[in-house]
A tleap script that builds the chain and sets N, CA, C and O, in Angstrom:
source leaprc.protein.ff14SB
mol = sequence {
  NMET SER GLU LEU VAL ILE GLY ALA GLY PRO
  LEU SER ILE GLU ASP VAL VAL ALA VAL ALA
  GLY GLY GLU ARG ARG VAL ARG LEU SER THR
  GLU PRO ALA PHE VAL GLU ARG ILE ALA ARG
  GLY ALA ALA VAL ILE GLU ARG ARG LEU SER
  ASN ALA VAL PRO THR TYR GLY VAL ASN THR
  GLY PHE GLY ALA SER VAL LYS ASN CTHR
}
set mol.1.N position { -14.236 -12.003 14.508 }
set mol.1.CA position { -13.877 -10.783 13.806 }
set mol.1.C position { -13.838 -11.086 12.311 }
set mol.1.O position { -13.206 -12.052 11.883 }
set mol.2.N position { -14.506 -10.266 11.533 }
set mol.2.CA position { -14.509 -10.483 10.092 }
set mol.2.C position { -13.227 -9.936 9.463 }
set mol.2.O position { -12.507 -9.137 10.062 }
set mol.3.N position { -12.972 -10.385 8.260 }
set mol.3.CA position { -11.740 -10.040 7.560 }
set mol.3.C position { -12.055 -9.152 6.357 }
set mol.3.O position { -13.008 -9.404 5.619 }
set mol.4.N position { -11.247 -8.118 6.170 }
set mol.4.CA position { -11.341 -7.243 5.012 }
set mol.4.C position { -10.158 -7.560 4.110 }
set mol.4.O position { -9.007 -7.440 4.530 }
set mol.5.N position { -10.427 -7.957 2.892 }
set mol.5.CA position { -9.367 -8.318 1.957 }
set mol.5.C position { -9.084 -7.115 1.062 }
set mol.5.O position { -9.927 -6.712 0.260 }
set mol.6.N position { -7.904 -6.555 1.209 }
set mol.6.CA position { -7.492 -5.416 0.397 }
set mol.6.C position { -7.135 -5.915 -0.999 }
set mol.6.O position { -6.343 -6.845 -1.152 }
set mol.7.N position { -7.722 -5.295 -2.003 }
set mol.7.CA position { -7.471 -5.692 -3.381 }
set mol.7.C position { -8.590 -6.525 -3.965 }
set mol.7.O position { -8.588 -6.825 -5.159 }
set mol.8.N position { -9.546 -6.902 -3.132 }
set mol.8.CA position { -10.665 -7.727 -3.600 }
set mol.8.C position { -11.792 -6.875 -4.167 }
set mol.8.O position { -12.699 -7.396 -4.816 }
set mol.9.N position { -11.741 -5.580 -3.929 }
set mol.9.CA position { -12.783 -4.683 -4.407 }
set mol.9.C position { -12.616 -3.327 -3.765 }
set mol.9.O position { -11.668 -3.115 -3.009 }
set mol.10.N position { -13.510 -2.412 -4.047 }
set mol.10.CA position { -13.390 -1.069 -3.467 }
set mol.10.C position { -13.600 -1.088 -1.956 }
set mol.10.O position { -14.301 -1.946 -1.421 }
set mol.11.N position { -12.976 -0.120 -1.278 }
set mol.11.CA position { -13.162 0.045 0.166 }
set mol.11.C position { -14.182 1.140 0.413 }
set mol.11.O position { -14.251 2.126 -0.321 }
set mol.12.N position { -14.955 0.952 1.437 }
set mol.12.CA position { -15.927 1.979 1.818 }
set mol.12.C position { -15.435 2.689 3.078 }
set mol.12.O position { -14.533 2.215 3.769 }
set mol.13.N position { -16.038 3.813 3.351 }
set mol.13.CA position { -15.740 4.519 4.598 }
set mol.13.C position { -16.053 3.597 5.779 }
set mol.13.O position { -15.325 3.582 6.772 }
set mol.14.N position { -17.119 2.842 5.667 }
set mol.14.CA position { -17.500 1.914 6.731 }
set mol.14.C position { -16.424 0.849 6.952 }
set mol.14.O position { -16.176 0.439 8.087 }
set mol.15.N position { -15.782 0.399 5.860 }
set mol.15.CA position { -14.679 -0.563 5.994 }
set mol.15.C position { -13.533 0.043 6.809 }
set mol.15.O position { -13.009 -0.586 7.729 }
set mol.16.N position { -13.157 1.265 6.457 }
set mol.16.CA position { -12.048 1.937 7.143 }
set mol.16.C position { -12.381 2.145 8.618 }
set mol.16.O position { -11.536 1.921 9.484 }
set mol.17.N position { -13.597 2.569 8.900 }
set mol.17.CA position { -14.019 2.793 10.282 }
set mol.17.C position { -13.991 1.479 11.066 }
set mol.17.O position { -13.560 1.458 12.219 }
set mol.18.N position { -14.444 0.390 10.455 }
set mol.18.CA position { -14.453 -0.908 11.137 }
set mol.18.C position { -13.041 -1.383 11.439 }
set mol.18.O position { -12.793 -1.938 12.509 }
set mol.19.N position { -12.114 -1.175 10.513 }
set mol.19.CA position { -10.716 -1.563 10.757 }
set mol.19.C position { -10.128 -0.689 11.867 }
set mol.19.O position { -9.494 -1.195 12.793 }
set mol.20.N position { -10.340 0.618 11.768 }
set mol.20.CA position { -9.805 1.538 12.769 }
set mol.20.C position { -10.360 1.243 14.156 }
set mol.20.O position { -9.677 1.436 15.162 }
set mol.21.N position { -11.590 0.780 14.203 }
set mol.21.CA position { -12.226 0.467 15.481 }
set mol.21.C position { -11.932 -0.936 15.985 }
set mol.21.O position { -12.449 -1.343 17.025 }
set mol.22.N position { -11.108 -1.676 15.258 }
set mol.22.CA position { -10.750 -3.020 15.690 }
set mol.22.C position { -11.814 -4.066 15.448 }
set mol.22.O position { -11.742 -5.164 16.000 }
set mol.23.N position { -12.806 -3.742 14.628 }
set mol.23.CA position { -13.895 -4.677 14.368 }
set mol.23.C position { -13.593 -5.636 13.216 }
set mol.23.O position { -14.234 -6.679 13.084 }
set mol.24.N position { -12.613 -5.276 12.384 }
set mol.24.CA position { -12.241 -6.124 11.249 }
set mol.24.C position { -10.727 -6.204 11.180 }
set mol.24.O position { -10.025 -5.253 11.522 }
set mol.25.N position { -10.241 -7.337 10.738 }
set mol.25.CA position { -8.808 -7.469 10.487 }
set mol.25.C position { -8.588 -7.385 8.976 }
set mol.25.O position { -9.515 -7.596 8.193 }
set mol.26.N position { -7.368 -7.080 8.580 }
set mol.26.CA position { -7.050 -6.831 7.176 }
set mol.26.C position { -6.027 -7.826 6.682 }
set mol.26.O position { -5.110 -8.212 7.408 }
set mol.27.N position { -6.196 -8.239 5.433 }
set mol.27.CA position { -5.147 -9.001 4.752 }
set mol.27.C position { -5.140 -8.579 3.300 }
set mol.27.O position { -6.147 -8.104 2.775 }
set mol.28.N position { -3.995 -8.755 2.648 }
set mol.28.CA position { -3.879 -8.445 1.229 }
set mol.28.C position { -4.369 -9.623 0.409 }
set mol.28.O position { -4.164 -10.780 0.775 }
set mol.29.N position { -5.012 -9.321 -0.690 }
set mol.29.CA position { -5.488 -10.348 -1.611 }
set mol.29.C position { -4.299 -11.118 -2.184 }
set mol.29.O position { -3.217 -10.565 -2.383 }
set mol.30.N position { -4.520 -12.382 -2.439 }
set mol.30.CA position { -3.508 -13.205 -3.108 }
set mol.30.C position { -3.879 -13.459 -4.560 }
set mol.30.O position { -3.237 -14.262 -5.237 }
set mol.31.N position { -4.917 -12.778 -5.043 }
set mol.31.CA position { -5.318 -12.916 -6.445 }
set mol.31.C position { -4.163 -12.461 -7.337 }
set mol.31.O position { -3.572 -11.410 -7.088 }
set mol.32.N position { -3.833 -13.237 -8.370 }
set mol.32.CA position { -2.689 -12.901 -9.225 }
set mol.32.C position { -2.735 -11.485 -9.810 }
set mol.32.O position { -1.695 -10.833 -9.895 }
set mol.33.N position { -3.895 -11.000 -10.208 }
set mol.33.CA position { -3.979 -9.656 -10.793 }
set mol.33.C position { -3.598 -8.590 -9.769 }
set mol.33.O position { -2.919 -7.619 -10.105 }
set mol.34.N position { -4.033 -8.768 -8.525 }
set mol.34.CA position { -3.688 -7.805 -7.477 }
set mol.34.C position { -2.204 -7.875 -7.152 }
set mol.34.O position { -1.547 -6.841 -7.033 }
set mol.35.N position { -1.674 -9.071 -7.010 }
set mol.35.CA position { -0.244 -9.246 -6.719 }
set mol.35.C position { 0.593 -8.596 -7.819 }
set mol.35.O position { 1.610 -7.969 -7.525 }
set mol.36.N position { 0.186 -8.735 -9.069 }
set mol.36.CA position { 0.896 -8.120 -10.195 }
set mol.36.C position { 0.850 -6.596 -10.119 }
set mol.36.O position { 1.851 -5.936 -10.397 }
set mol.37.N position { -0.299 -6.030 -9.747 }
set mol.37.CA position { -0.396 -4.563 -9.610 }
set mol.37.C position { 0.547 -4.063 -8.529 }
set mol.37.O position { 1.198 -3.032 -8.700 }
set mol.38.N position { 0.625 -4.779 -7.427 }
set mol.38.CA position { 1.541 -4.386 -6.349 }
set mol.38.C position { 2.982 -4.469 -6.830 }
set mol.38.O position { 3.780 -3.573 -6.555 }
set mol.39.N position { 3.319 -5.531 -7.540 }
set mol.39.CA position { 4.685 -5.700 -8.058 }
set mol.39.C position { 5.036 -4.588 -9.047 }
set mol.39.O position { 6.157 -4.079 -9.034 }
set mol.40.N position { 4.088 -4.210 -9.901 }
set mol.40.CA position { 4.349 -3.116 -10.858 }
set mol.40.C position { 4.582 -1.803 -10.124 }
set mol.40.O position { 5.459 -1.028 -10.505 }
set mol.41.N position { 3.813 -1.548 -9.087 }
set mol.41.CA position { 4.002 -0.328 -8.294 }
set mol.41.C position { 5.361 -0.302 -7.620 }
set mol.41.O position { 6.025 0.734 -7.590 }
set mol.42.N position { 5.774 -1.434 -7.080 }
set mol.42.CA position { 7.088 -1.517 -6.442 }
set mol.42.C position { 8.193 -1.287 -7.464 }
set mol.42.O position { 9.200 -0.651 -7.154 }
set mol.43.N position { 8.017 -1.796 -8.671 }
set mol.43.CA position { 9.024 -1.613 -9.723 }
set mol.43.C position { 9.141 -0.136 -10.099 }
set mol.43.O position { 10.244 0.343 -10.363 }
set mol.44.N position { 8.027 0.590 -10.128 }
set mol.44.CA position { 8.064 2.024 -10.415 }
set mol.44.C position { 8.891 2.744 -9.359 }
set mol.44.O position { 9.751 3.561 -9.686 }
set mol.45.N position { 8.633 2.441 -8.103 }
set mol.45.CA position { 9.390 3.074 -7.012 }
set mol.45.C position { 10.872 2.731 -7.135 }
set mol.45.O position { 11.719 3.614 -6.999 }
set mol.46.N position { 11.194 1.481 -7.387 }
set mol.46.CA position { 12.598 1.076 -7.526 }
set mol.46.C position { 13.276 1.844 -8.655 }
set mol.46.O position { 14.408 2.298 -8.491 }
set mol.47.N position { 12.608 1.999 -9.801 }
set mol.47.CA position { 13.187 2.749 -10.927 }
set mol.47.C position { 13.400 4.209 -10.558 }
set mol.47.O position { 14.445 4.783 -10.862 }
set mol.48.N position { 12.419 4.806 -9.909 }
set mol.48.CA position { 12.546 6.213 -9.520 }
set mol.48.C position { 13.702 6.400 -8.550 }
set mol.48.O position { 14.466 7.358 -8.671 }
set mol.49.N position { 13.834 5.504 -7.600 }
set mol.49.CA position { 14.929 5.617 -6.638 }
set mol.49.C position { 16.280 5.419 -7.302 }
set mol.49.O position { 17.234 6.133 -6.993 }
set mol.50.N position { 16.373 4.460 -8.209 }
set mol.50.CA position { 17.658 4.205 -8.867 }
set mol.50.C position { 18.062 5.372 -9.772 }
set mol.50.O position { 19.244 5.538 -10.074 }
set mol.51.N position { 17.089 6.183 -10.206 }
set mol.51.CA position { 17.375 7.355 -11.027 }
set mol.51.C position { 17.362 8.651 -10.224 }
set mol.51.O position { 17.380 9.741 -10.796 }
set mol.52.N position { 17.330 8.531 -8.907 }
set mol.52.CA position { 17.351 9.677 -7.980 }
set mol.52.C position { 16.217 10.671 -8.256 }
set mol.52.O position { 16.400 11.880 -8.117 }
set mol.53.N position { 15.054 10.158 -8.644 }
set mol.53.CA position { 13.884 10.999 -8.885 }
set mol.53.C position { 13.193 11.257 -7.549 }
set mol.53.O position { 12.857 10.305 -6.844 }
set mol.54.N position { 12.973 12.528 -7.183 }
set mol.54.CA position { 12.250 12.799 -5.940 }
set mol.54.C position { 10.874 12.128 -5.961 }
set mol.54.O position { 10.098 12.300 -6.901 }
set mol.55.N position { 10.596 11.375 -4.927 }
set mol.55.CA position { 9.355 10.612 -4.852 }
set mol.55.C position { 8.721 10.861 -3.491 }
set mol.55.O position { 9.216 10.389 -2.466 }
set mol.56.N position { 7.632 11.600 -3.492 }
set mol.56.CA position { 6.967 11.996 -2.253 }
set mol.56.C position { 6.693 10.798 -1.358 }
set mol.56.O position { 6.148 9.788 -1.804 }
set mol.57.N position { 7.071 10.918 -0.105 }
set mol.57.CA position { 6.830 9.857 0.868 }
set mol.57.C position { 7.861 8.753 0.849 }
set mol.57.O position { 7.806 7.846 1.679 }
set mol.58.N position { 8.804 8.806 -0.083 }
set mol.58.CA position { 9.832 7.764 -0.150 }
set mol.58.C position { 11.204 8.378 0.090 }
set mol.58.O position { 11.942 7.938 0.972 }
set mol.59.N position { 11.546 9.401 -0.699 }
set mol.59.CA position { 12.864 10.014 -0.512 }
set mol.59.C position { 12.809 11.535 -0.447 }
set mol.59.O position { 13.800 12.207 -0.730 }
set mol.60.N position { 11.663 12.073 -0.080 }
set mol.60.CA position { 11.527 13.527 -0.009 }
set mol.60.C position { 11.578 14.075 1.408 }
set mol.60.O position { 11.394 15.275 1.615 }
set mol.61.N position { 11.822 13.222 2.374 }
set mol.61.CA position { 11.883 13.694 3.750 }
set mol.61.C position { 10.565 13.613 4.484 }
set mol.61.O position { 10.393 14.251 5.523 }
set mol.62.N position { 9.628 12.834 3.957 }
set mol.62.CA position { 8.338 12.673 4.618 }
set mol.62.C position { 7.902 11.231 4.483 }
set mol.62.O position { 8.075 10.625 3.426 }
set mol.63.N position { 7.353 10.687 5.517 }
set mol.63.CA position { 6.805 9.321 5.461 }
set mol.63.C position { 7.732 8.299 6.094 }
set mol.63.O position { 8.915 8.557 6.316 }
set mol.64.N position { 7.169 7.138 6.379 }
set mol.64.CA position { 7.910 6.083 7.062 }
set mol.64.C position { 8.972 5.457 6.172 }
set mol.64.O position { 9.910 4.843 6.681 }
set mol.65.N position { 8.848 5.598 4.851 }
set mol.65.CA position { 9.796 4.976 3.942 }
set mol.65.C position { 10.920 5.927 3.523 }
set mol.65.O position { 11.679 5.613 2.606 }
set mol.66.N position { 11.033 7.059 4.169 }
set mol.66.CA position { 12.043 8.046 3.786 }
set mol.66.C position { 13.438 7.440 3.873 }
set mol.66.O position { 13.751 6.698 4.805 }
set mol.67.N position { 14.261 7.764 2.896 }
set mol.67.CA position { 15.644 7.274 2.868 }
set mol.67.C position { 16.514 8.325 3.528 }
set mol.67.O position { 16.641 9.442 3.026 }
set mol.68.N position { 17.106 7.971 4.643 }
set mol.68.CA position { 17.996 8.887 5.363 }
set mol.68.C position { 19.418 8.725 4.865 }
set mol.68.O position { 19.984 7.633 4.919 }
set mol.69.N position { 19.997 9.819 4.376 }
set mol.69.CA position { 21.386 9.769 3.907 }
set mol.69.C position { 22.214 10.770 4.629 }
set mol.69.O position { 23.413 10.880 4.372 }
savepdb mol mol.pdb
quit
């Protein structure tokens, strides 16, 4: 089974179909630039949550990351 590295380049529809069909496995890139982009995104979410900013899919009542209070 071939591996699809997320963050190594653009994804194609064919990539998504192959993953969905079990033909490829996925891993996240360990390239420093990609890891930094992920960390920056996480920091944005953390700031929004700490300031009680409604954030779709995180604290708005939709998505797996919803905060139940």
